[in-house]
ROLUM-293619 format. One line per 10 residues: number of its first residue (from 1); their letters; for each residue x, y, z of C-alpha. Coordinates in nm, 4 decimals, decimal comma, always signed. Layout:
N
NUM> a> X Y Z  ...
//
This chain:
93
1> xxxxxxxxxx> -0,5692 -0,6054 -0,7618  -0,3820 -0,3064 -0,6270  -0,3404 -0,3187 -0,2476  -0,2600 -0,0288 -0,0144  -0,0304 -0,1079 +0,2800  -0,0124 +0,1646 +0,5448  +0,1468 +0,2393 +0,8813  +0,4589 +0,0489 +0,7810  +0,7760 +0,0705 +0,9870  +1,0176 +0,3056 +0,8120
11> xxxxxxxxxx> +1,2869 +0,0377 +0,7914  +1,0795 -0,2083 +0,5859  +1,2110 -0,2718 +0,2347  +1,0263 -0,3605 -0,0839  +1,1915 -0,7033 -0,0743  +1,0528 -0,7705 +0,2751  +0,7015 -0,6721 +0,1648  +0,7306 -0,8929 -0,1448  +0,8396 -1,1860 +0,0712  +0,5483 -1,1428 +0,3149
21> xxxxxxxxxx> +0,2825 -1,1004 +0,0463  +0,4182 -1,3812 -0,1750  +0,3310 -1,6288 +0,1026  -0,0321 -1,5758 -0,0054  +0,0124 -1,5762 -0,3825  +0,1811 -1,4213 -0,6830  +0,3056 -1,0639 -0,6419  +0,3366 -0,8605 -0,9627  +0,4944 -0,5488 -0,8115  +0,5782 -0,3739 -0,4852
31> xxxxxxxxxx> +0,6438 -0,0032 -0,4420  +0,7128 +0,1925 -0,1270  +0,6430 +0,5642 -0,1311  +0,9597 +0,7502 -0,0368  +1,0416 +1,1091 +0,0495  +1,1777 +1,2850 -0,2563  +1,4652 +1,4512 -0,0721  +1,5735 +1,2091 +0,2009  +1,4831 +0,8840 +0,0244  +1,3250 +0,7489 +0,3448
41> xxxxxxxxxx> +1,0021 +0,5547 +0,3336  +0,6896 +0,7581 +0,4136  +0,5388 +0,4545 +0,5866  +0,3075 +0,3321 +0,3125  +0,3192 +0,1593 -0,0214  +0,1367 -0,0524 -0,2767  +0,1411 -0,4194 -0,3709  -0,0039 -0,5419 -0,7010  -0,1386 -0,8983 -0,7097  -0,2868 -1,0336 -1,0361
51> xxxxxxxxxx> -0,5162 -1,2908 -0,8698  -0,8088 -1,1215 -0,6910  -0,8903 -1,4170 -0,4663  -0,5277 -1,4319 -0,3448  -0,5359 -1,0556 -0,2906  -0,8573 -1,0810 -0,0863  -0,6973 -1,3567 +0,1202  -0,3857 -1,1486 +0,1955  -0,5986 -0,8461 +0,2925  -0,7982 -1,0549 +0,5399
61> xxxxxxxxxx> -0,4832 -1,2201 +0,6767  -0,2599 -0,9133 +0,7173  -0,4915 -0,6187 +0,7885  -0,4490 -0,4931 +1,1477  -0,1553 -0,7252 +1,2167  +0,1697 -0,6325 +1,3893  +0,4840 -0,5613 +1,1872  +0,7887 -0,4602 +1,3898  +0,5731 -0,3031 +1,6616  +0,3290 -0,1236 +1,4289
71> xxxxxxxxxx> -0,0252 -0,2242 +1,3385  -0,0349 -0,2198 +0,9600  -0,3361 -0,1367 +0,7470  -0,3946 -0,3478 +0,4354  -0,6850 -0,2854 +0,1992  -0,7835 -0,2614 -0,1653  -0,7024 +0,0655 -0,3373  -1,0212 +0,2551 -0,4108  -1,0401 +0,4304 -0,7471  -1,0276 +0,8077 -0,7253
81> xxxxxxxxxx> -1,3381 +0,9964 -0,8207  -1,2834 +1,2255 -1,1145  -1,3303 +1,5953 -1,0540  -1,2593 +1,5855 -0,6805  -0,8930 +1,6788 -0,7162  -0,9644 +2,0467 -0,7820  -1,2751 +2,0684 -0,5623  -1,0938 +2,2569 -0,2844  -0,9297 +2,5148 -0,5064  -1,1010 +2,8520 -0,5174
91> xxx> -1,2265 +2,9679 -0,8525  -1,0306 +3,2326 -1,0314  -1,2262 +3,4864 -1,2317
//
């Protein structure tokens, strides 16, 4: 299961996230989204856990908890609906 982790402190590393999430089960991958130019974290990332029951457990345990003074948001990534990406673009004739 792919898990979204938001409102992260900017100083959190991928290793720290892996350590926290691995307390609840196997972690396949961790990726923090970083600014292309500065390399700083944008305050959110994704954790992939192969076992869905472990992933559900970590979501329930960590969602709305405090991490270095910030209340983090942890939930399952929702699949994007196809066709919505260009919905706001005006048509060109």
